[in-house]
FIBAMAR-293197 format. One record per residue (C-alpha): x, y, z; residue number from 1; residue in three letters. Coordinates in pm, whole numbers, plus 32768, in hexadecimal, padded with zeros to 4 digits. Each point is the difference from the previous one (the first is absolute). Layout:
N
+------+------+------+-----+-----+
|    x |    y |    z |   n | res |
+------+------+------+-----+-----+
|    X |    Y |    Z | NUM | ala |
...
+------+------+------+-----+-----+
This chain:
425
+------+------+------+-----+-----+
|    x |    y |    z |   n | res |
+------+------+------+-----+-----+
| 784F | 4A1F | 783D |   1 | met |
| 80AD | 7EE6 | 7F48 |   2 | thr |
| 8175 | 7FC4 | 7FF8 |   3 | thr |
| 80EA | 7EED | 7F96 |   4 | his |
| 8123 | 8058 | 80E5 |   5 | gly |
| 8062 | 7FB3 | 8162 |   6 | tyr |
| 8071 | 8168 | 802E |   7 | arg |
| 7E9D | 8084 | 7FFA |   8 | glu |
| 7F9B | 7F04 | 810A |   9 | leu |
| 810C | 8073 | 80F1 |  10 | phe |
| 7F95 | 8169 | 7FDB |  11 | arg |
| 7EC9 | 7F9F | 80C3 |  12 | gln |
| 8037 | 801D | 8174 |  13 | arg |
| 7F14 | 7EED | 806F |  14 | glu |
| 808F | 7F07 | 7F09 |  15 | phe |
| 8162 | 804A | 8079 |  16 | arg |
| 7F93 | 7FBF | 8165 |  17 | ala |
| 7F52 | 7EBA | 7FA5 |  18 | leu |
| 8127 | 7F8A | 7F2E |  19 | trp |
| 8101 | 8056 | 810C |  20 | thr |
| 7F35 | 7F6A | 811A |  21 | gly |
| 7FCF | 7EBF | 7F3B |  22 | asn |
| 8173 | 7FE9 | 7FAB |  23 | ala |
| 8064 | 8034 | 816C |  24 | leu |
| 7F0B | 7EF4 | 806E |  25 | gly |
| 808A | 7F08 | 7F03 |  26 | val |
| 8165 | 8052 | 806A |  27 | ala |
| 7FA7 | 7FCE | 816E |  28 | ala |
| 7F51 | 7EB5 | 7FB7 |  29 | gly |
| 8121 | 7F7E | 7F2D |  30 | thr |
| 810D | 8058 | 80FD |  31 | val |
| 7F2A | 7F7F | 811F |  32 | ala |
| 7FAD | 7EB9 | 7F51 |  33 | gly |
| 816D | 7FB4 | 7FBE |  34 | leu |
| 805E | 8058 | 8166 |  35 | ser |
| 7EE4 | 7F35 | 8099 |  36 | leu |
| 8050 | 7ED3 | 7F28 |  37 | gly |
| 816B | 8011 | 806C |  38 | thr |
| 7FA3 | 8031 | 816D |  39 | leu |
| 7F01 | 7EE4 | 800A |  40 | val |
| 80E9 | 7F11 | 7F4C |  41 | tyr |
| 8114 | 8051 | 80F8 |  42 | ala |
| 7F11 | 7FBC | 811F |  43 | gln |
| 7F64 | 7EC0 | 7F7D |  44 | thr |
| 80D7 | 7F73 | 7EE7 |  45 | gly |
| 7EB9 | 7FBE | 7F46 |  46 | ser |
| 7FFB | 8064 | 7E8F |  47 | pro |
| 7E86 | 7FD1 | 7FF9 |  48 | leu |
| 7FC1 | 80ED | 8123 |  49 | leu |
| 80F5 | 80FF | 7F74 |  50 | ala |
| 7F5B | 7FF4 | 7EA8 |  51 | ala |
| 7EA7 | 8017 | 809D |  52 | thr |
| 806A | 8134 | 80C3 |  53 | thr |
| 807F | 80A5 | 7EC0 |  54 | met |
| 7EF1 | 7F9E | 7F07 |  55 | phe |
| 7EDE | 7F86 | 80D5 |  56 | gly |
| 7F75 | 8161 | 8033 |  57 | pro |
| 7F95 | 800B | 7E93 |  58 | ser |
| 7F0D | 7EE4 | 8049 |  59 | leu |
| 7F40 | 80C6 | 8107 |  60 | val |
| 7FB5 | 8127 | 7F1E |  61 | gln |
| 7EC8 | 7F51 | 7F83 |  62 | leu |
| 7F88 | 7FF7 | 8169 |  63 | ala |
| 8011 | 817B | 8009 |  64 | gly |
| 7F43 | 8017 | 7EB8 |  65 | ala |
| 7EF5 | 7F15 | 8088 |  66 | ser |
| 7FC5 | 80A8 | 814F |  67 | thr |
| 804F | 8173 | 801D |  68 | leu |
| 803D | 8075 | 7E99 |  69 | met |
| 7EC1 | 80D1 | 800E |  70 | ser |
| 80D9 | 80F7 | 80C2 |  71 | ala |
| 80AE | 8054 | 7EB7 |  72 | ala |
| 7ED1 | 80CE | 7F95 |  73 | asp |
| 7F5C | 805D | 814C |  74 | thr |
| 8120 | 80AF | 80B4 |  75 | val |
| 80C3 | 813A | 7FB2 |  76 | arg |
| 8123 | 7F8D | 7F22 |  77 | pro |
| 810B | 80DF | 809B |  78 | arg |
| 7FA8 | 7F8B | 815F |  79 | his |
| 7FFA | 7E93 | 7F99 |  80 | ala |
| 814F | 8003 | 7F47 |  81 | leu |
| 80AC | 80BC | 811A |  82 | ser |
| 7F70 | 7F16 | 8106 |  83 | ala |
| 8070 | 7EC9 | 7F43 |  84 | val |
| 8163 | 8084 | 7FD4 |  85 | ser |
| 8009 | 8052 | 8172 |  86 | thr |
| 7F86 | 7EA4 | 805F |  87 | ala |
| 80FF | 7F57 | 7F1E |  88 | val |
| 811A | 80D7 | 808E |  89 | ala |
| 7F96 | 7FA8 | 8163 |  90 | leu |
| 7FF2 | 7E8D | 7FA8 |  91 | gly |
| 8160 | 800B | 7F72 |  92 | leu |
| 807C | 80C1 | 812F |  93 | ala |
| 7F66 | 7EF1 | 80DA |  94 | leu |
| 80B8 | 7EF6 | 7F3A |  95 | gln |
| 8147 | 80C0 | 8025 |  96 | ala |
| 7FE1 | 805A | 8171 |  97 | ala |
| 7F86 | 7EBB | 809C |  98 | leu |
| 8099 | 7E9F | 8002 |  99 | pro |
| 7EC4 | 7F61 | 7F73 | 100 | leu |
| 7FD3 | 7E8D | 7FC8 | 101 | ala |
| 8002 | 7F91 | 7E91 | 102 | pro |
| 7E8A | 7FB6 | 7FFB | 103 | trp |
| 7FB9 | 8152 | 809E | 104 | thr |
| 80CE | 80A9 | 7EF4 | 105 | arg |
| 7F36 | 7F48 | 7EF8 | 106 | leu |
| 7EB7 | 806D | 809B | 107 | leu |
| 8071 | 816C | 800C | 108 | val |
| 806C | 7FEE | 7E93 | 109 | ala |
| 7EAF | 7F68 | 7F9E | 110 | leu |
| 7F44 | 810E | 80BE | 111 | ala |
| 80C7 | 810F | 7F4E | 112 | ala |
| 7FB2 | 7F61 | 7EAE | 113 | ala |
| 7E8E | 7FF7 | 8059 | 114 | phe |
| 8001 | 8176 | 8049 | 115 | val |
| 80C9 | 804E | 7EC7 | 116 | met |
| 7F06 | 7F45 | 7F25 | 117 | ser |
| 7EFB | 8102 | 8063 | 118 | ile |
| 80EB | 8120 | 7FAE | 119 | ser |
| 802B | 7F7B | 7E9D | 120 | ser |
| 7E8C | 802E | 7FC5 | 121 | gly |
| 800E | 8162 | 8089 | 122 | val |
| 8131 | 8055 | 7F2D | 123 | arg |
| 7F85 | 7F75 | 7EB4 | 124 | trp |
| 7EA5 | 8090 | 802F | 125 | gly |
| 8092 | 8155 | 804F | 126 | leu |
| 80E6 | 7FE7 | 7ED2 | 127 | leu |
| 7ECE | 7FD1 | 7F21 | 128 | ala |
| 7F61 | 812E | 80A7 | 129 | glu |
| 811C | 80FD | 7FF1 | 130 | val |
| 8067 | 7FBC | 7E96 | 131 | leu |
| 7F3E | 8020 | 7EBC | 132 | pro |
| 7F8B | 7EAF | 7F7E | 133 | arg |
| 80F5 | 800B | 7EDC | 134 | gly |
| 8128 | 8010 | 80EC | 135 | gln |
| 7FAB | 7ED5 | 80DB | 136 | tyr |
| 80BF | 7EF8 | 7F3A | 137 | ala |
| 8131 | 80E4 | 7FEB | 138 | leu |
| 7FED | 803B | 8177 | 139 | ala |
| 7FEA | 7E8C | 804B | 140 | arg |
| 8125 | 7FC9 | 7F13 | 141 | ser |
| 80D5 | 80F9 | 80C3 | 142 | ser |
| 7F94 | 7F5B | 8146 | 143 | met |
| 805C | 7EA7 | 7F7A | 144 | asn |
| 8154 | 807D | 7F8D | 145 | val |
| 8044 | 8098 | 8155 | 146 | ser |
| 7F9C | 7EBB | 80AC | 147 | val |
| 80E9 | 7F33 | 7F26 | 148 | gly |
| 8127 | 80EC | 8029 | 149 | val |
| 7FC0 | 802D | 8174 | 150 | thr |
| 7FF3 | 7E89 | 803A | 151 | gln |
| 8148 | 7FCA | 7F48 | 152 | val |
| 80A6 | 811C | 80C1 | 153 | leu |
| 7F5A | 7F90 | 8144 | 154 | gly |
| 808C | 7EA3 | 7FE7 | 155 | phe |
| 8157 | 8081 | 7F99 | 156 | ala |
| 8017 | 810B | 810F | 157 | val |
| 7F63 | 7F1A | 8102 | 158 | gly |
| 8100 | 7EF4 | 7FB2 | 159 | gly |
| 811C | 80F8 | 8024 | 160 | leu |
| 7F75 | 8087 | 8148 | 161 | leu |
| 7FEC | 7EA1 | 808F | 162 | leu |
| 8178 | 7FE6 | 7FCD | 163 | his |
| 8047 | 8134 | 80D2 | 164 | val |
| 7ED5 | 800B | 80EF | 165 | leu |
| 7F3D | 7F03 | 80C9 | 166 | thr |
| 7EAA | 7F8E | 7F84 | 167 | ala |
| 7F5A | 80C6 | 8118 | 168 | asp |
| 80B4 | 813C | 7F94 | 169 | gln |
| 7F97 | 7FCE | 7E97 | 170 | val |
| 7E99 | 7FE1 | 807B | 171 | leu |
| 8025 | 815A | 8099 | 172 | trp |
| 8064 | 807E | 7EA6 | 173 | val |
| 7EC5 | 7F60 | 7F6F | 174 | ala |
| 7F2D | 80A0 | 8113 | 175 | ala |
| 8097 | 8155 | 7FAF | 176 | ala |
| 7FAC | 7FD3 | 7E8E | 177 | leu |
| 7E96 | 7FAB | 8054 | 178 | ala |
| 7FE6 | 8123 | 80F3 | 179 | ala |
| 8085 | 80F9 | 7F00 | 180 | ser |
| 7ED2 | 7FB8 | 7F25 | 181 | ala |
| 7F16 | 8093 | 8109 | 182 | val |
| 805A | 8174 | 7FE3 | 183 | pro |
| 8026 | 7FE5 | 7E86 | 184 | ile |
| 7EA0 | 7F72 | 7FE0 | 185 | thr |
| 7F64 | 80EC | 80FB | 186 | trp |
| 8094 | 8136 | 7F60 | 187 | ile |
| 7FE9 | 7F97 | 7E93 | 188 | gly |
| 7EA2 | 7F67 | 7FF1 | 189 | val |
| 7ED5 | 80E7 | 8014 | 190 | arg |
| 7F02 | 7FB1 | 810E | 191 | asp |
| 7EEE | 7F6B | 7F26 | 192 | arg |
| 7EB0 | 7F85 | 8073 | 193 | arg |
| 7FAF | 7E8A | 7FEE | 194 | pro |
| 7F7B | 7F8D | 7EAF | 195 | arg |
| 7EC9 | 7F72 | 80A4 | 196 | arg |
| 7F60 | 7FD9 | 8155 | 197 | thr |
| 7FE6 | 7EB5 | 80B3 | 198 | gly |
| 807C | 7F38 | 8124 | 199 | arg |
| 8159 | 7F66 | 800C | 200 | ile |
| 7FD3 | 7E8F | 803C | 201 | gly |
| 7FD5 | 7EA3 | 7F7C | 202 | leu |
| 7E96 | 8028 | 7F90 | 203 | arg |
| 8042 | 813E | 7F38 | 204 | glu |
| 8138 | 7F6B | 7F62 | 205 | thr |
| 7F55 | 7EBC | 7F9A | 206 | trp |
| 7ED8 | 80C2 | 7F79 | 207 | ser |
| 80E5 | 80BF | 7F15 | 208 | gly |
| 80CD | 7ECC | 7FA8 | 209 | asn |
| 7EC8 | 7F37 | 7FA5 | 210 | arg |
| 7F8C | 8119 | 7F22 | 211 | leu |
| 814F | 8017 | 7F4F | 212 | leu |
| 8019 | 7E8A | 7FC7 | 213 | leu |
| 7E99 | 7FF6 | 7F82 | 214 | ala |
| 8037 | 8109 | 7EF8 | 215 | leu |
| 8044 | 7F64 | 7EAA | 216 | pro |
| 80EA | 8123 | 7FB6 | 217 | ser |
| 80F0 | 7FE8 | 8127 | 218 | thr |
| 8002 | 7E8C | 8052 | 219 | arg |
| 80C7 | 7F86 | 7ECE | 220 | pro |
| 80F1 | 8123 | 8020 | 221 | leu |
| 8043 | 7FAA | 816D | 222 | met |
| 8048 | 7E98 | 7F9E | 223 | leu |
| 80DF | 8067 | 7EDC | 224 | ala |
| 80C8 | 80E7 | 80E4 | 225 | leu |
| 803F | 7EFA | 810B | 226 | thr |
| 7FFB | 7E92 | 7F97 | 227 | val |
| 80E5 | 7FF4 | 7ECA | 228 | pro |
| 80FB | 80E9 | 80A9 | 229 | asn |
| 7FFE | 7F2D | 813A | 230 | gly |
| 8052 | 7EC6 | 7F3B | 231 | leu |
| 8120 | 80B0 | 7F4F | 232 | val |
| 807F | 8076 | 8153 | 233 | ala |
| 800C | 7E8D | 8053 | 234 | gly |
| 80E6 | 7FCE | 7ED6 | 235 | cys |
| 80E5 | 810E | 808A | 236 | glu |
| 7FF9 | 7F63 | 815A | 237 | ala |
| 80B7 | 7ED5 | 7F6C | 238 | leu |
| 812A | 80CA | 7F83 | 239 | phe |
| 80D4 | 7FA0 | 812E | 240 | val |
| 7FCE | 7E85 | 7FE4 | 241 | pro |
| 8024 | 801D | 7E86 | 242 | tyr |
| 813C | 80D5 | 7FEC | 243 | ala |
| 809A | 7FE2 | 815A | 244 | gly |
| 8105 | 810B | 8042 | 245 | asp |
| 7FB8 | 8098 | 7EA9 | 246 | ala |
| 7E93 | 8047 | 8056 | 247 | ala |
| 8051 | 8171 | 803B | 248 | ala |
| 8036 | 8027 | 7E8A | 249 | ala |
| 7E9F | 7F81 | 7FBC | 250 | leu |
| 7F67 | 80E3 | 8108 | 251 | phe |
| 80BF | 812D | 7F7A | 252 | leu |
| 7F95 | 7FB4 | 7E9B | 253 | ala |
| 7E97 | 7FDB | 806E | 254 | gly |
| 8006 | 814A | 80BE | 255 | ala |
| 809E | 80AD | 7ED4 | 256 | thr |
| 7EFC | 7F76 | 7F12 | 257 | gly |
| 7EE6 | 8072 | 80E3 | 258 | met |
| 808E | 8160 | 801B | 259 | leu |
| 8034 | 801B | 7E87 | 260 | val |
| 7E9F | 7F88 | 7FBC | 261 | gly |
| 7F68 | 80F7 | 80F7 | 262 | asp |
| 80C0 | 8124 | 7F6B | 263 | val |
| 7FAF | 7FA8 | 7E97 | 264 | leu |
| 7E8F | 7FB6 | 8034 | 265 | val |
| 7FC1 | 8114 | 80FE | 266 | gly |
| 80DA | 8110 | 7F69 | 267 | arg |
| 800A | 7FC2 | 7E89 | 268 | val |
| 7EA9 | 7F6F | 7FAB | 269 | leu |
| 7EB5 | 80B7 | 8010 | 270 | asp |
| 7EC3 | 7F65 | 8091 | 271 | ala |
| 7F92 | 7F59 | 7EBD | 272 | thr |
| 815B | 7F70 | 7FC1 | 273 | gln |
| 8013 | 7F84 | 8168 | 274 | arg |
| 7EBB | 7F41 | 7FD5 | 275 | arg |
| 807F | 7F68 | 7EBA | 276 | ala |
| 8151 | 7F9E | 8096 | 277 | ser |
| 7F5A | 7F63 | 8132 | 278 | ala |
| 7F4D | 7F07 | 7F1F | 279 | arg |
| 8148 | 7F53 | 7FB4 | 280 | trp |
| 80D1 | 8068 | 812D | 281 | leu |
| 7F21 | 7F37 | 80EB | 282 | arg |
| 8054 | 7EC9 | 7F32 | 283 | trp |
| 8170 | 805E | 7FDF | 284 | trp |
| 8022 | 8008 | 817C | 285 | leu |
| 7FFD | 7E83 | 8014 | 286 | ala |
| 806E | 7F95 | 7EA4 | 287 | leu |
| 817F | 8018 | 8027 | 288 | pro |
| 7FF4 | 7F27 | 8139 | 289 | phe |
| 7F8C | 7EDA | 7F2C | 290 | leu |
| 8166 | 7FE1 | 7F80 | 291 | phe |
| 807C | 7FAA | 815D | 292 | phe |
| 7F94 | 7E9D | 7FAE | 293 | val |
| 813A | 7FF6 | 7F26 | 294 | leu |
| 80DB | 8059 | 812F | 295 | his |
| 80AF | 812F | 7F66 | 296 | pro |
| 8145 | 8077 | 8099 | 297 | gly |
| 8010 | 812E | 80E1 | 298 | thr |
| 8034 | 8109 | 7EED | 299 | pro |
| 7EDB | 7F82 | 7F30 | 300 | met |
| 7F27 | 7FCD | 8136 | 301 | ala |
| 8045 | 8168 | 8069 | 302 | ala |
| 7FA7 | 8079 | 7EA3 | 303 | leu |
| 7EBA | 7F3E | 800A | 304 | leu |
| 7FAB | 808A | 815A | 305 | ala |
| 8043 | 8163 | 7F8C | 306 | gly |
| 7F2C | 7FD7 | 7EC7 | 307 | cys |
| 7EE2 | 7F65 | 80C4 | 308 | ala |
| 7FFE | 811A | 8101 | 309 | ser |
| 7FAD | 80FA | 7EEE | 310 | leu |
| 7EA5 | 7F64 | 8011 | 311 | gly |
| 7FC0 | 808F | 815A | 312 | tyr |
| 7FC0 | 814C | 7F52 | 313 | ala |
| 7EAD | 7F79 | 7F92 | 314 | ala |
| 7F85 | 8053 | 815D | 315 | thr |
| 801E | 8175 | 7FB4 | 316 | leu |
| 7EED | 7FF0 | 7EF9 | 317 | ala |
| 7F32 | 7F13 | 80D6 | 318 | gln |
| 8019 | 80E4 | 8131 | 319 | gln |
| 7FAD | 8130 | 7F2B | 320 | glu |
| 7EC7 | 7F55 | 7F82 | 321 | leu |
| 7FA9 | 7F8A | 815F | 322 | leu |
| 8002 | 816A | 8074 | 323 | val |
| 7F15 | 8062 | 7EE6 | 324 | gln |
| 7F10 | 7EE2 | 8046 | 325 | leu |
| 7FF4 | 803E | 8179 | 326 | thr |
| 7F1E | 80FE | 80AD | 327 | pro |
| 80D9 | 8115 | 8090 | 328 | ser |
| 7F76 | 7FCA | 815F | 329 | asp |
| 8081 | 7E99 | 7FF4 | 330 | leu |
| 814A | 8043 | 7F4E | 331 | ser |
| 80D5 | 7FE3 | 813A | 332 | gly |
| 7F62 | 7EB9 | 806A | 333 | gln |
| 8014 | 7F5A | 7EAB | 334 | val |
| 8165 | 8073 | 7FB9 | 335 | leu |
| 806B | 7F9A | 815E | 336 | gly |
| 7F58 | 7EAE | 7FD6 | 337 | ala |
| 80AB | 7FD0 | 7EB1 | 338 | glu |
| 8155 | 8056 | 8091 | 339 | ser |
| 7FCF | 7F1D | 812D | 340 | ala |
| 7F76 | 7EE1 | 7F30 | 341 | ala |
| 8122 | 801A | 7F0B | 342 | arg |
| 8101 | 7FF3 | 8118 | 343 | ala |
| 7F4C | 7EDA | 80A0 | 344 | thr |
| 7FEC | 7F42 | 7EB8 | 345 | cys |
| 8173 | 8037 | 7FCE | 346 | gln |
| 8046 | 7F71 | 8158 | 347 | gly |
| 7F1B | 7ED8 | 7FBC | 348 | leu |
| 80A3 | 7FD0 | 7EAB | 349 | gly |
| 8152 | 7FE2 | 80A9 | 350 | ala |
| 7F78 | 7EF9 | 80F0 | 351 | leu |
| 7F5F | 7F3A | 7EE3 | 352 | val |
| 8142 | 8013 | 7F37 | 353 | ala |
| 80CA | 7F7A | 8123 | 354 | gly |
| 7F0C | 7EE1 | 802F | 355 | ala |
| 8009 | 7FA5 | 7E8D | 356 | val |
| 817C | 800E | 7FFC | 357 | ala |
| 8006 | 7F06 | 811C | 358 | glu |
| 7F5E | 7F03 | 7F16 | 359 | val |
| 8094 | 8048 | 7EA8 | 360 | ile |
| 813A | 809D | 7F70 | 361 | asp |
| 8020 | 8178 | 8040 | 362 | val |
| 8011 | 805A | 7E8F | 363 | gly |
| 7EC6 | 7F34 | 7FBD | 364 | tyr |
| 7F55 | 80A4 | 812B | 365 | ala |
| 8046 | 815B | 7F70 | 366 | val |
| 7F6A | 7F95 | 7EB3 | 367 | ala |
| 7ECD | 7F67 | 80AB | 368 | val |
| 7FB0 | 8142 | 80B7 | 369 | leu |
| 802F | 80C4 | 7EBC | 370 | ala |
| 7F0C | 7F17 | 7F4D | 371 | ile |
| 7EFB | 802D | 8112 | 372 | val |
| 802D | 817A | 7FED | 373 | ser |
| 7FC6 | 7FF7 | 7E88 | 374 | leu |
| 7ECA | 7F28 | 802D | 375 | leu |
| 7F71 | 80F8 | 80FC | 376 | val |
| 8048 | 8121 | 7F12 | 377 | ser |
| 7F54 | 7F42 | 7EEA | 378 | gly |
| 7ECF | 7FBA | 80D8 | 379 | ala |
| 7FE5 | 8172 | 8055 | 380 | leu |
| 800F | 807D | 7E98 | 381 | thr |
| 7E8A | 7FEC | 7FB8 | 382 | arg |
| 7F91 | 8085 | 8156 | 383 | pro |
| 80EF | 8125 | 7FDA | 384 | leu |
| 7F74 | 804E | 7EA9 | 385 | thr |
| 7E99 | 7FF2 | 807C | 386 | arg |
| 8054 | 80CF | 8134 | 387 | ala |
| 8094 | 811F | 7F3A | 388 | thr |
| 7EFD | 801B | 7EEB | 389 | gln |
| 7EC1 | 80CB | 8032 | 390 | pro |
| 7EC6 | 7F2B | 8024 | 391 | pro |
| 7F35 | 7FF3 | 7EBB | 392 | pro |
| 7ECA | 809A | 80A4 | 393 | his |
| 80C1 | 8132 | 807C | 394 | val |
| 8006 | 8127 | 7F14 | 395 | glu |
| 8158 | 809D | 7FF3 | 396 | thr |
| 8001 | 8178 | 8003 | 397 | ser |
| 80D8 | 80E4 | 7F2F | 398 | ala |
| 80E2 | 8022 | 812C | 399 | asp |
| 8092 | 7EA5 | 8043 | 400 | pro |
| 8056 | 8062 | 8163 | 401 | val |
| 7E8A | 8014 | 8049 | 402 | arg |
| 7F9F | 7EC5 | 7F43 | 403 | ser |
| 7FEC | 7F1F | 8130 | 404 | arg |
| 7F05 | 7FEE | 8119 | 405 | thr |
| 801E | 7F6F | 8159 | 406 | trp |
| 7E90 | 7FA7 | 801F | 407 | his |
| 8053 | 7EAE | 809B | 408 | trp |
| 80B2 | 80A4 | 8125 | 409 | leu |
| 7F43 | 8028 | 8141 | 410 | arg |
| 7FAE | 816B | 805A | 411 | pro |
| 810C | 8025 | 810A | 412 | ser |
| 810F | 7FC4 | 7EFF | 413 | phe |
| 7F79 | 80D0 | 7EDF | 414 | thr |
| 8099 | 8137 | 7F73 | 415 | gly |
| 8143 | 7F59 | 7F94 | 416 | gly |
| 8105 | 8047 | 7EFE | 417 | arg |
| 7F96 | 7FD0 | 7E98 | 418 | asp |
| 80E4 | 7F88 | 7EEF | 419 | gly |
| 7FF8 | 7F60 | 7EA8 | 420 | pro |
| 7FD7 | 7E8B | 7FD9 | 421 | arg |
| 810A | 7FA0 | 7F08 | 422 | glu |
| 8053 | 7EA7 | 7F81 | 423 | gln |
| 8115 | 7F5F | 80C9 | 424 | phe |
| 803B | 7EA0 | 7F86 | 425 | ser |
+------+------+------+-----+-----+
């Protein structure tokens, strides 16, 4: 079944449960992050520790992808998602109920982020399993839209709640949001068997990760999905020092541009058009930030940020292709690793941007990171083209979906999802 509308997606029970559970988790994380940042700053007066408590958890997601991400394919998805939501709710309840020291709060937040990084692999792998292949990009588009809207509402509602409640009480609200995802997931998601058998642990995870990074098909896509986006996130991390009190306008414009791009590329374009648009959208993501070297005023800077954020929609086509080029029994691990690596690169991009802005003018720093992002995209053009074209010695069948082979995969990972190798340059 192929459809071009969000309505058809939401007619599917398992997708509704996954979408709602993800939205509730994002809402809980947003409200909790704002509350914890406020609470830690009140306790310590340290902007660095408060910022680390809010945004530091994104940096530990790669640790989850590097250690226990094999669980994304070797456990029952419904059990894993419900257990993670339960653990996150308990962690937030712990933060709300006990007068923890600032460093203890940070450690609890990092532990929760580590657990959540594993759930992302379970969720995205299950999404590829419950939906027809042609609907995956549309589903990720709807997920991205919900994340953007939920974050905006989460920050707005969380800010309002902090005016009428204490930070501890707002943390209870966040814990309730996380806990509400448990029954929704348990009831809405069918009890599916694991996609493959194997032990949950460091050795199994690294075995799969080495295989994925060794494949000429997935390695350039993983880099394209993480490094250029992380550098552009560094550009956005400098909005506050660039615009001061007017930085909210730049963040709002960026969020709007990202939502518009996701809707247009995921909802309006078909698979072939998405691939074609991604060829220039991945360049467009960084290009408008070059003009920050001219120090535009706030209205023009917001317009540039909004235009640039349209380029984030290139990830929809890249993720769609990544699903097709990944064996189905590794889909959870590779999609979880991609999500965790992208979040980590964004956190690292923000740190690099701050360090550069300590040395040179903020507007110049934004332009420098944009230039580096463009250089990385340029360096990946040829590898992406080679990765998505069938090897010359492989005979393509009449059915393009069966034109690839996974003969280089070791036996324990065979039997994966097939898909066409289309040019993606």
